[in-house]
DRENZA-514584 format. One record per atom (N, C-alpha, C, O): residue number from 1; chain; atom name; x, y, z. Coordinates in Angstrom, 3 decimals. Layout:
BEGIN
i	ch	at	east	north	up
NUM	A	CA	X	Y	Z
...
! end
This chain:
BEGIN
i	ch	at	east	north	up
1	A	N	35.159	18.882	-10.091
1	A	CA	34.126	19.410	-9.398
1	A	C	33.625	20.534	-9.916
1	A	O	32.448	20.831	-9.707
2	A	N	34.550	21.414	-10.759
2	A	CA	34.269	22.408	-11.177
2	A	C	33.244	22.363	-12.688
2	A	O	32.420	23.208	-13.036
3	A	N	33.521	21.446	-13.194
3	A	CA	32.203	20.968	-14.387
3	A	C	31.346	20.527	-13.909
3	A	O	30.398	20.721	-14.670
4	A	N	30.957	19.890	-12.864
4	A	CA	29.775	19.669	-12.045
4	A	C	28.977	20.956	-11.764
4	A	O	27.784	21.096	-12.036
5	A	N	29.725	21.829	-11.222
5	A	CA	29.101	23.297	-10.828
5	A	C	28.664	23.951	-12.031
5	A	O	27.602	24.573	-12.058
6	A	N	29.439	23.846	-13.050
6	A	CA	29.302	24.686	-14.265
6	A	C	27.585	24.159	-14.973
6	A	O	26.885	24.873	-15.692
7	A	N	27.238	22.705	-14.492
7	A	CA	26.217	22.002	-15.070
7	A	C	25.345	22.620	-14.735
7	A	O	24.446	22.799	-15.555
8	A	N	25.235	23.178	-13.471
8	A	CA	24.231	23.486	-12.801
8	A	C	23.687	25.209	-13.049
8	A	O	22.800	25.919	-12.576
9	A	N	24.477	25.322	-13.781
9	A	CA	23.978	26.838	-14.415
9	A	C	23.033	26.982	-15.321
9	A	O	23.052	26.060	-16.137
10	A	N	21.941	28.030	-15.565
10	A	CA	21.276	28.021	-16.706
10	A	C	19.659	27.592	-16.155
10	A	O	19.460	27.210	-15.002
11	A	N	18.795	27.699	-16.972
11	A	CA	17.535	27.540	-16.748
11	A	C	17.431	25.570	-16.516
11	A	O	18.231	24.796	-17.042
12	A	N	16.383	25.189	-15.718
12	A	CA	16.313	24.138	-15.380
12	A	C	15.573	23.421	-16.716
12	A	O	14.992	24.218	-17.452
13	A	N	15.532	21.998	-17.105
13	A	CA	14.903	21.549	-18.206
13	A	C	13.278	21.354	-17.613
13	A	O	13.029	21.650	-16.444
14	A	N	12.474	20.959	-18.308
14	A	CA	11.332	20.458	-18.053
14	A	C	11.472	19.310	-16.976
14	A	O	10.964	19.401	-15.859
15	A	N	12.173	18.268	-17.391
15	A	CA	12.348	16.993	-16.457
15	A	C	12.677	17.629	-15.094
15	A	O	12.095	17.345	-14.048
16	A	N	13.712	18.552	-15.228
16	A	CA	14.167	19.156	-13.638
16	A	C	12.787	19.558	-12.865
16	A	O	12.344	19.086	-11.817
17	A	N	12.313	20.448	-13.600
17	A	CA	11.161	21.213	-13.153
17	A	C	9.949	20.255	-12.567
17	A	O	9.209	20.457	-11.605
18	A	N	10.003	19.213	-13.425
18	A	CA	8.846	18.207	-12.746
18	A	C	9.285	17.475	-11.508
18	A	O	8.497	17.164	-10.615
19	A	N	10.606	17.204	-11.487
19	A	CA	11.166	16.634	-10.427
19	A	C	11.015	17.245	-8.987
19	A	O	10.697	16.731	-7.914
20	A	N	11.364	18.555	-9.354
20	A	CA	11.511	19.761	-8.316
20	A	C	10.036	19.802	-7.732
20	A	O	9.738	19.681	-6.544
21	A	N	9.201	19.992	-8.765
21	A	CA	7.868	20.133	-8.346
21	A	C	7.191	18.841	-7.106
21	A	O	6.577	18.905	-6.041
22	A	N	7.580	18.041	-7.744
22	A	CA	7.259	16.812	-6.962
22	A	C	7.876	16.599	-5.696
22	A	O	7.304	16.117	-4.717
23	A	N	9.062	16.973	-5.746
23	A	CA	9.814	16.939	-4.467
23	A	C	9.176	18.120	-3.387
23	A	O	9.050	17.840	-2.195
24	A	N	8.805	19.405	-3.901
24	A	CA	7.989	20.315	-3.225
24	A	C	6.931	20.007	-2.773
24	A	O	6.719	20.234	-1.582
25	A	N	6.141	19.521	-3.416
25	A	CA	4.681	18.810	-3.067
25	A	C	4.693	17.652	-2.152
25	A	O	3.654	17.336	-1.572
26	A	N	5.680	17.062	-1.995
26	A	CA	5.892	16.026	-0.865
26	A	C	6.237	16.751	0.428
26	A	O	5.610	16.532	1.464
27	A	N	7.299	17.666	0.346
27	A	CA	7.531	18.385	1.640
27	A	C	6.489	19.244	2.211
27	A	O	6.462	19.509	3.412
28	A	N	5.431	19.783	1.171
28	A	CA	4.416	20.682	1.733
28	A	C	3.294	19.498	2.322
28	A	O	2.645	19.701	3.348
29	A	N	3.201	18.530	1.698
29	A	CA	2.300	17.444	2.248
29	A	C	2.834	17.037	3.567
29	A	O	2.139	17.085	4.582
30	A	N	4.189	16.594	3.558
30	A	CA	4.769	16.314	4.793
30	A	C	4.419	17.064	6.065
30	A	O	3.985	16.533	7.088
31	A	N	4.700	18.608	5.854
31	A	CA	4.557	19.444	6.536
31	A	C	3.037	19.647	7.254
31	A	O	2.776	19.908	8.429
32	A	N	2.205	19.444	6.194
32	A	CA	0.676	19.497	6.579
32	A	C	0.344	18.231	7.206
32	A	O	-0.615	18.220	7.978
33	A	N	1.011	17.133	6.984
33	A	CA	0.485	15.981	8.075
33	A	C	0.894	16.094	9.310
33	A	O	0.188	15.580	10.177
34	A	N	2.130	16.793	9.702
34	A	CA	2.743	17.015	10.896
34	A	C	1.833	18.091	11.750
34	A	O	1.592	17.954	12.950
35	A	N	1.392	19.122	10.982
35	A	CA	0.469	20.042	11.771
35	A	C	-0.927	19.397	11.968
35	A	O	-1.478	19.458	13.067
36	A	N	-1.434	18.850	11.031
36	A	CA	-2.818	18.063	11.343
36	A	C	-2.620	17.185	12.504
36	A	O	-3.525	17.143	13.339
37	A	N	-1.611	16.509	12.665
37	A	CA	-1.428	15.501	13.712
37	A	C	-1.135	16.191	14.977
37	A	O	-1.317	15.543	16.007
38	A	N	-0.713	17.394	15.067
38	A	CA	-0.350	18.074	16.294
38	A	C	-1.771	18.706	16.540
38	A	O	-2.231	18.527	17.668
39	A	N	-2.407	19.305	15.787
39	A	CA	-3.608	19.824	15.742
39	A	C	-4.772	18.496	16.394
39	A	O	-5.411	18.722	17.422
40	A	N	-4.895	17.315	15.734
40	A	CA	-5.537	16.093	16.487
40	A	C	-5.225	15.997	17.780
40	A	O	-6.134	15.641	18.530
41	A	N	-4.047	16.248	18.293
41	A	CA	-3.611	16.002	19.440
41	A	C	-4.211	16.831	20.522
41	A	O	-4.218	16.462	21.697
42	A	N	-4.669	17.856	20.144
42	A	CA	-5.305	19.014	21.176
42	A	C	-6.601	19.252	20.899
42	A	O	-7.206	20.144	21.494
43	A	N	-7.248	18.402	19.861
43	A	CA	-8.652	18.838	19.679
43	A	C	-9.554	18.299	20.786
43	A	O	-9.337	17.308	21.484
44	A	N	-10.552	19.083	20.825
44	A	CA	-11.659	18.748	22.115
44	A	C	-12.628	17.614	21.852
44	A	O	-12.896	16.785	22.722
45	A	N	-13.135	17.594	20.665
45	A	CA	-14.071	16.517	20.477
45	A	C	-13.375	15.376	19.767
45	A	O	-12.646	15.615	18.804
46	A	N	-13.588	14.044	20.244
46	A	CA	-12.896	12.983	19.623
46	A	C	-13.439	12.896	18.227
46	A	O	-12.562	12.412	17.511
47	A	N	-14.397	13.135	17.629
47	A	CA	-14.939	12.861	16.485
47	A	C	-13.953	14.041	15.486
47	A	O	-13.803	13.845	14.280
48	A	N	-13.353	15.225	16.184
48	A	CA	-12.838	16.259	15.453
48	A	C	-11.186	15.449	15.217
48	A	O	-10.564	15.370	14.158
49	A	N	-10.883	15.052	16.234
49	A	CA	-9.563	14.359	16.371
49	A	C	-9.595	13.188	15.069
49	A	O	-8.761	13.172	14.164
50	A	N	-10.533	12.405	15.175
50	A	CA	-10.525	11.355	14.176
50	A	C	-10.561	11.575	12.681
50	A	O	-10.112	10.869	11.778
51	A	N	-11.277	12.851	12.638
51	A	CA	-11.172	13.468	11.274
51	A	C	-9.986	13.862	10.625
51	A	O	-9.713	13.682	9.438
52	A	N	-9.146	14.538	11.681
52	A	CA	-7.858	15.182	11.489
52	A	C	-7.164	13.928	11.350
52	A	O	-6.205	14.102	10.598
53	A	N	-7.237	12.758	11.746
53	A	CA	-6.208	11.775	11.737
53	A	C	-6.431	11.059	10.626
53	A	O	-5.555	10.268	10.275
54	A	N	-7.590	11.184	9.885
54	A	CA	-7.963	10.523	8.877
54	A	C	-7.437	11.159	7.473
54	A	O	-6.970	10.487	6.554
55	A	N	-7.602	12.635	7.470
55	A	CA	-6.946	13.500	6.672
55	A	C	-5.452	13.308	6.608
55	A	O	-4.725	13.358	5.616
56	A	N	-5.188	13.109	7.685
56	A	CA	-3.334	13.003	7.665
56	A	C	-3.019	11.659	7.155
56	A	O	-2.028	11.475	6.448
57	A	N	-3.739	10.813	7.453
57	A	CA	-3.382	9.254	6.650
57	A	C	-3.759	9.435	5.125
57	A	O	-3.049	8.803	4.344
58	A	N	-4.792	10.219	4.577
58	A	CA	-4.837	10.266	3.174
58	A	C	-3.775	10.974	2.617
58	A	O	-3.187	10.567	1.615
59	A	N	-3.444	12.162	3.284
59	A	CA	-2.256	12.987	2.665
59	A	C	-0.976	11.918	2.687
59	A	O	-0.432	11.456	1.683
60	A	N	-0.780	11.760	3.461
60	A	CA	0.326	10.529	3.988
60	A	C	0.597	9.638	2.604
60	A	O	1.683	9.383	2.084
61	A	N	-0.682	9.263	2.194
61	A	CA	-0.580	8.170	1.187
61	A	C	-0.555	8.987	-0.135
61	A	O	-0.388	8.299	-1.142
62	A	N	-0.670	10.140	-0.296
62	A	CA	-0.812	10.866	-1.656
62	A	C	0.887	11.194	-1.846
62	A	O	1.538	11.201	-2.890
63	A	N	1.402	11.497	-0.239
63	A	CA	2.845	11.871	-0.360
63	A	C	3.745	10.582	-1.009
63	A	O	4.525	10.720	-1.951
64	A	N	3.551	9.666	-0.507
64	A	CA	3.866	8.472	-0.905
64	A	C	4.055	8.093	-2.493
64	A	O	5.026	7.561	-3.030
65	A	N	2.923	8.499	-3.024
65	A	CA	2.329	8.295	-4.543
65	A	C	3.339	9.431	-5.211
65	A	O	3.859	9.221	-6.307
66	A	N	3.572	10.637	-4.471
66	A	CA	4.130	11.747	-5.114
66	A	C	5.687	11.418	-5.369
66	A	O	6.373	11.618	-6.372
67	A	N	6.007	10.855	-4.148
67	A	CA	7.431	10.563	-3.753
67	A	C	7.816	9.345	-4.722
67	A	O	9.036	9.244	-4.855
68	A	N	7.155	8.510	-5.346
68	A	CA	7.391	7.476	-6.290
68	A	C	7.251	8.011	-7.439
68	A	O	8.074	7.620	-8.266
69	A	N	6.421	8.850	-7.834
69	A	CA	6.462	9.601	-9.308
69	A	C	7.955	10.199	-9.435
69	A	O	8.640	9.957	-10.429
70	A	N	8.522	11.175	-8.123
70	A	CA	9.522	11.707	-8.398
70	A	C	10.681	10.886	-8.329
70	A	O	11.760	11.299	-8.753
71	A	N	10.550	9.801	-7.848
71	A	CA	11.729	8.540	-8.169
71	A	C	11.873	8.207	-9.712
71	A	O	12.881	8.147	-10.416
72	A	N	10.535	8.010	-10.008
72	A	CA	10.469	7.542	-11.412
72	A	C	11.169	8.824	-12.712
72	A	O	11.840	8.667	-13.732
73	A	N	10.653	9.934	-12.090
73	A	CA	10.977	11.011	-12.711
73	A	C	12.579	11.131	-12.955
73	A	O	13.144	11.323	-14.031
74	A	N	13.162	10.967	-11.667
74	A	CA	14.831	10.875	-11.437
74	A	C	15.353	9.790	-12.058
74	A	O	16.505	9.935	-12.465
75	A	N	14.710	8.498	-12.289
75	A	CA	15.257	7.366	-12.898
75	A	C	15.078	7.677	-14.358
75	A	O	15.809	7.152	-15.197
76	A	N	14.166	8.483	-14.666
76	A	CA	13.871	8.712	-16.475
76	A	C	12.778	7.631	-16.664
76	A	O	12.468	7.378	-17.828
77	A	N	12.236	7.050	-15.797
77	A	CA	10.905	6.291	-16.427
77	A	C	9.703	7.288	-16.597
77	A	O	8.669	6.773	-17.020
78	A	N	9.679	8.491	-16.361
78	A	CA	8.943	9.294	-16.867
78	A	C	9.449	10.497	-17.266
78	A	O	10.313	11.079	-16.611
79	A	N	8.983	10.928	-18.293
79	A	CA	9.715	12.061	-19.036
79	A	C	8.791	13.218	-19.401
79	A	O	7.765	13.075	-20.067
80	A	N	9.181	14.233	-18.973
80	A	CA	8.019	15.745	-19.371
80	A	C	9.009	16.192	-20.616
80	A	O	10.214	16.433	-20.547
81	A	N	8.134	16.235	-21.793
81	A	CA	8.294	16.774	-22.834
81	A	C	8.836	18.209	-22.565
81	A	O	8.464	18.787	-21.544
82	A	N	9.734	18.839	-23.469
82	A	CA	10.019	20.197	-23.468
82	A	C	8.889	21.086	-24.228
82	A	O	8.426	20.771	-25.324
83	A	N	8.519	22.220	-23.505
83	A	CA	7.646	23.010	-23.995
83	A	C	8.076	24.021	-25.264
83	A	O	7.246	24.790	-25.749
! end
C-alpha cells in the first residue's frame, strides 16, 4: 500500500491530465443538466421548458461522449503526448 501511495506523488502526466480534464467536464455537464432540468420544471412558458429540456438532452449526449473518451484514455486507447 505504501508503494501505491508513493506513486501518487509528483506532477501528473499528460495522460493523467487528459483523463482528469475529461472527468471534470463530464461532472460539470452532469451538474448543468440537473440544473437545467430543475429550471425547466418551473419555467412558465411551455416553449421555454421544451427548449431547456432539449439543451439538457444535448448536454447529456455530449457527456456520454466525453465519458467514453475518458474510458478510452484510461484504457490507453487514446494517448496524449508529453509536452
